[in-house]
C-alpha positions in Angstrom: 9.1 11.2 -18.9 8.0 9.0 -16.1 7.0 9.3 -12.4 8.0 6.7 -9.7 6.5 7.0 -6.3 7.4 5.1 -3.0 4.0 4.3 -1.6 4.1 3.0 2.0 3.3 6.4 3.8 2.7 4.4 7.1 6.4 3.7 7.4 7.6 6.9 5.9 8.5 4.8 2.7 10.9 2.6 4.3 12.4 -0.2 2.1 12.1 -3.8 2.9 13.0 -6.7 0.6 9.8 -6.9 -1.4 9.7 -3.1 -1.8 13.4 -3.0 -3.0 12.2 -6.0 -5.7 9.2 -4.2 -6.7 11.1 -0.7 -7.1 13.8 -2.2 -8.8 11.2 -3.6 -11.6 9.5 -0.5 -11.8 12.8 1.2 -12.7 13.6 -1.2 -15.0 10.2 -1.4 -16.6 10.4 2.6 -16.9 13.6 2.3 -18.8 12.3 -0.5 -20.8 9.2 1.3 -21.7 11.1 4.2 -23.5 11.3 6.7 -20.6 13.8 9.4 -21.3 14.0 10.8 -17.7 12.5 9.3 -14.4 11.6 11.4 -11.4 11.5 9.0 -8.1 10.0 10.2 -4.8 7.9 9.3 -2.0 4.6 9.7 -0.4 3.1 11.1 2.7 5.6 13.7 3.0 8.8 11.9 2.9 11.1 10.6 0.2 12.0 7.2 2.4 13.2 7.1 6.2 15.6 4.4 5.3 15.8 0.3 5.8 12.5 -1.1 7.2 14.8 -2.4 10.3 12.2 -5.2 11.4 13.4 -6.8 7.8 16.9 -5.3 7.2 18.8 -8.7 8.3 16.4 -10.9 6.5 18.4 -12.9 3.9 18.1 -11.2 0.6 17.6 -7.9 1.6 21.0 -6.5 1.0 21.0 -8.0 -2.5 17.7 -6.6 -3.2 18.4 -2.9 -2.2 21.7 -3.2 -4.1 19.9 -4.0 -7.2 17.9 -1.3 -6.8 20.9 1.0 -6.5 22.7 -0.6 -9.5 19.7 0.0 -11.9 19.4 3.5 -11.0 23.3 4.0 -11.4 23.7 2.0 -14.8 20.7 2.2 -16.7 21.6 4.8 -19.4 18.7 7.4 -18.7 18.9 10.1 -16.1 17.0 9.8 -12.9 16.1 12.7 -10.8 15.2 12.1 -7.0 12.5 14.7 -5.6 13.1 14.9 -1.8 11.0 15.6 0.4 11.0 15.1 4.3 13.2 12.2 5.4 16.0 10.7 3.1 17.8 8.5 5.5 19.8 5.9 5.1 18.3 3.8 2.5 16.5 7.1 1.4 20.0 8.8 1.3 21.5 5.7 -0.9 18.5 5.8 -3.0 18.8 9.8 -3.6 22.5 9.5 -4.5 21.9 6.6 -6.6 19.9 9.0 -8.7 21.6 11.4 -11.0 20.1 14.3 -9.9 18.3 15.8 -6.8 16.1 18.4 -6.1 15.1 19.0 -2.7 12.1 20.1 -0.9 12.7 23.0 1.7 11.8 20.2 4.3 14.5 17.5 2.8 16.9 15.8 5.3 19.5 13.5 4.1 21.5 11.5 6.7 23.0 7.8 7.4 22.3 7.5 10.8 23.8 3.8 10.8 26.5 4.3 13.8 23.4 4.7 15.9 22.0 1.5 15.2 25.4 -0.4 15.1 25.3 -0.8 11.1 27.8 -0.3 8.3 26.8 1.0 4.9 28.9 -0.6 2.1 31.8 0.8 0.4 29.7 2.2 -2.7 27.5 4.2 -0.5 30.6 5.6 1.6 32.4 6.6 -2.0 29.1 8.0 -3.7 28.1 10.2 -0.7 31.8 11.4 -0.6 31.7 12.0 -4.4 28.3 13.9 -4.3 28.4 16.0 -1.2 31.9 16.2 -0.8 34.4 14.4 1.8 33.7 16.5 5.0 30.0 16.7 4.8 30.4 12.7 4.2 32.5 12.0 7.1 29.9 14.4 9.4 26.8 12.2 8.1 29.0 8.8 8.6 31.0 9.4 11.4 28.8 11.7 13.5 25.3 10.7 12.4 24.5 14.4 11.3 22.1 15.1 8.9 22.0 17.5 6.1 19.1 20.2 5.7 17.9 21.3 2.2 19.8 24.7 2.0 22.9 22.8 2.8 22.6 20.3 0.6 22.1 22.7 -2.4 25.2 24.6 -1.1 27.4 21.1 -1.2 25.9 20.2 -4.4 24.2 17.2 -2.8 20.9 18.7 -4.4 20.8 20.9 -7.5 17.9 22.3 -7.2 15.3 23.4 -4.2 11.4 23.4 -5.3 8.4 21.0 -5.5 7.4 18.0 -7.1 6.2 20.2 -10.3 9.4 21.6 -10.2 11.1 18.4 -10.7 8.8 17.2 -13.2 9.1 20.4 -15.1 12.9 19.9 -15.1 12.5 16.1 -16.1 10.4 17.0 -18.8 13.2 19.5 -20.2 15.8 16.6 -19.4 13.7 14.3 -21.3 13.8 16.6 -24.6 17.4 16.4 -25.0 19.4 13.8 -27.0 19.1 10.2 -25.1 22.3 9.1 -26.9 24.3 12.1 -25.4 22.8 11.7 -22.1 23.6 8.0 -21.8 27.1 8.5 -22.8 27.5 11.3 -20.1 26.1 9.0 -17.5 28.4 6.3 -18.5 31.5 8.7 -18.8 30.5 10.2 -15.5 30.3 6.7 -13.8 33.5 5.8 -15.0 35.4 8.7 -13.2 33.9 6.9 -9.7 37.5 4.6 -8.4 37.1 0.8 -8.3 35.1 -0.4 -5.1 36.2 -2.3 -2.0 39.2 -4.0 -0.8 39.2 -6.9 1.4 39.8 -4.6 4.8 36.4 -2.4 4.1 34.8 -5.7 3.3 35.9 -7.1 6.7 34.9 -4.0 8.6 31.5 -4.6 6.9 31.2 -8.1 7.8 32.3 -7.4 11.5 29.9 -4.5 11.8 26.9 -6.7 10.7 27.9 -9.7 12.7 28.3 -7.6 16.0 26.5 -7.6 19.6 26.6 -3.8 19.0 23.9 -4.3 16.4 21.7 -6.4 18.5 22.0 -3.9 20.6 21.1 -0.8 18.2 18.3 -2.5 16.9 16.8 -3.5 20.3 17.5 0.0 21.7 15.5 1.0 18.8 12.4 -0.8 19.3 12.4 0.1 22.9 13.2 3.7 22.2 16.3 4.3 24.4 19.8 5.1 24.0 21.8 2.4 22.9 24.8 1.1 25.0 27.7 -0.1 22.6 30.7 -1.9 23.5 32.5 -2.3 20.2 32.0 -6.2 20.2 
């Protein structure tokens, strides 16, 4: 069993390109090193507050984030997210890429992309809907609502409530199970997910990321004011 901790507490563990690259490497290193279960968590009372907005439009960020999510999703061992405090945007993406989630009572899940003029990819939309349910996914994506720990447990977005010690104990119990069974079950569960995005969804994603609304959303965030979106 291994523990990986995001350690950028001054930014509530927000991910930049370099952080994504290092996290993907740490995840693969744990798997290559023989870990049978990995706990992923944050430091400073938060899991991950999302993407670092100062670098989110940098060339390579999207690919680096995709590399982390693919590693968590496809490597043949269970990953447990221990979510304390904020798991917003990329934080929710990391959490749902993991196979299981333990939520601290302070945990908050959400995807505030619509407050910034962003659009998450089709995989994220699909995964959140499959994990939390279609209705909660619509509330998170279309109303930018957040889900607290108790609600996450009720919806199945979290499997347990507790503290880091509880997540580590559970991961230790999982690590004692038959690794080939776990790898096969994870592969079979992933195969239940429908194939990804058609051209219309990809075009909508490109349009959002190239929009004036995104520029306005980023400026409003920096200036701590409400954004004025125009749909262009």
